[in-house]
C-alpha positions, 0 to 999 in steps of 0.5 A: 245381947240382953237388956240391962236397966242402967244409968246413964253414968254406967252407960258412959262408963261401959261405953269408955271401956269399949272404946279402949279406955284403960285408964281414968284419973278423977276426984268424984263430985256430984253428979258424975261420981258413978262415972268414977265409981264404974271405972274403978269396978270395970278398969282392973277386969281388963288390965286398966288403971284407975286412980283417985287424984287429990284434985281435979287439976291433978286429975287432968293431968295424970290422963295427960301423962297416960295419953302420951305414954299411949293410953286412950284415958277419960276423966269425969267431973261436974262444973265446979271440976270442969273449971279447975280442969281448964288450964289443961284442957288448953294444954291439950288442945295445944299439945294435941294430947287425945282426952275426953272430959265428961261434965255432968252438968249441976246448977251453978256458978261456984258450988251452985247446986250440987244435985240439980240439973242445969245445962249451964256450962255450955260456953264453958265447953266452948270457952273455957280455956283461954285462947283461940281454940277448937272444941268437940263437945257431944251431949247425949239423951238418953242411957243408951246413947251415952254409950254410944257418944262416949265411944265417939267422943274417944274415937273423935279424941283419937283421930283429931288428936284434941280434947272432946267434952262429953256434955252430959247434964244430971238428968241423963246421968241419973236416968235410968232405962232399960238399954240393949247394948251393941256386941264387941264386933258392932262397935267402931273403934278409931285406934291410936294414931302412929308414926308413918316414918321412923327416927331415920327417916326424919320423923318430927312428931308435929308434921301434919298429915294429910286431914291436918292431924300430926301422928305423934309417937308414944313415949317410950316407943324409941322416938323423941317427943317434945310436947309444950303448951307453948306455940311450937313447930313440927319438931315440937320445940317453941318457935316464936315466929309469926308465921308458924304461930298463924299456921299453928293456930290455923292448923288447930280450927282446921283439922276441926272445921274441914271435917264438920260434916262428919262431926255435926249431928242433928236430929229432926222430927215432924220437920216436913209441914213445920212452921216452928221448931223446938230446938234442944239438947241433952236431957231437956230434948226428951221434954221438948220431944214429948211438947211437940207431940203434944202440940201436934195432937192439938193440930199445931205445925211444930217440928223437933230439932235436937243438937246431938252435936253442941260444938262445933255448932250446926250453923249450916243446918240451922241456917237452912231450917231458918229458911223453911219456919217462921220461927225457932223456940230453943228450949234450955236448961240455963238462963239462954246459951245456945239460943245466941248461937240459933239467933246468929245462925237464923241470921234473921230469916225467921223468929227466934224465941228463948224458953229458958229454966233456971230453977233447979227443977227440970222442965215440964212439957206444959212450959214448952208447949205454953212457949209453942203457943206464944210464938204461934200467936206472934208469927202465925201459923197453925 
């Protein structure tokens, strides 16, 4: 396929279609609006449906309904809209409804700075909805990867029957790059799970398969399916049993945690001789990579670590890295969120330094280089 100049948000729309998404429900909000615009143009061409709802709550509800009816679905928003979606994100987790929610992050809280870049929704992605629940969140750093991770997010939503958050940021969402997208036959697609038993054979919609994920039938295909946000047994009907409650919550976590090696993706570079490393993600990782290259050009032994998967967190990988280096710098476009996870995983085996920025502007390489120099002076090394 020939190369094409494309925006990150446009790549999300293209990736969604390539992954089999045929329904989008959303509401325009900066800086994610181009995703909705792209889906409005593209979906009718493949027999899909685009609908603009009256608000973000309705947008979330309509995509869950379409998913239960058998469609692969997508919705997109930014921080304030994601806040409104939280109750139904929790519902999707409890009812095990496949859905991908794109968050193109901007400065908050509240309305904040609508057009300014931020990475301040990291903890919202993990804990925005209440209760004990698992979540998958992915963060691209390029236009091509926005396409690829959209497909991966949709595959994970279908495979694990769970909400998945594509944690974009304004930097990548509005970035334009010349990209060559893969051909259709090069894209791996995970299909919608289907029942393994008929009604006559004793089908129960929430009976978990070997991977702890149920094969819930789509609405309208001849099966009785009861869907609720209440804790439920394998029939799908609510249960007040402490035993069933404990089993349910444990299974919600374990269906994702046991697949951690498959889900968690971290990219590293210059780590063979690194004495310290810069940990980053999303658009900020682009600047961090340049800062690391500049520092190495000055003879400093600095490595680069990029979190592609934000949740589940890469505890084991960070723990191993912390044993090999003297210090880790966490560069993030917020007041400090991922740094706490890195500190926890490092478990005191190395120094952890925050390099934060939250003034509406993106990092310059020199700012991260300065943090590198400061950490080297603190822990020693080259």
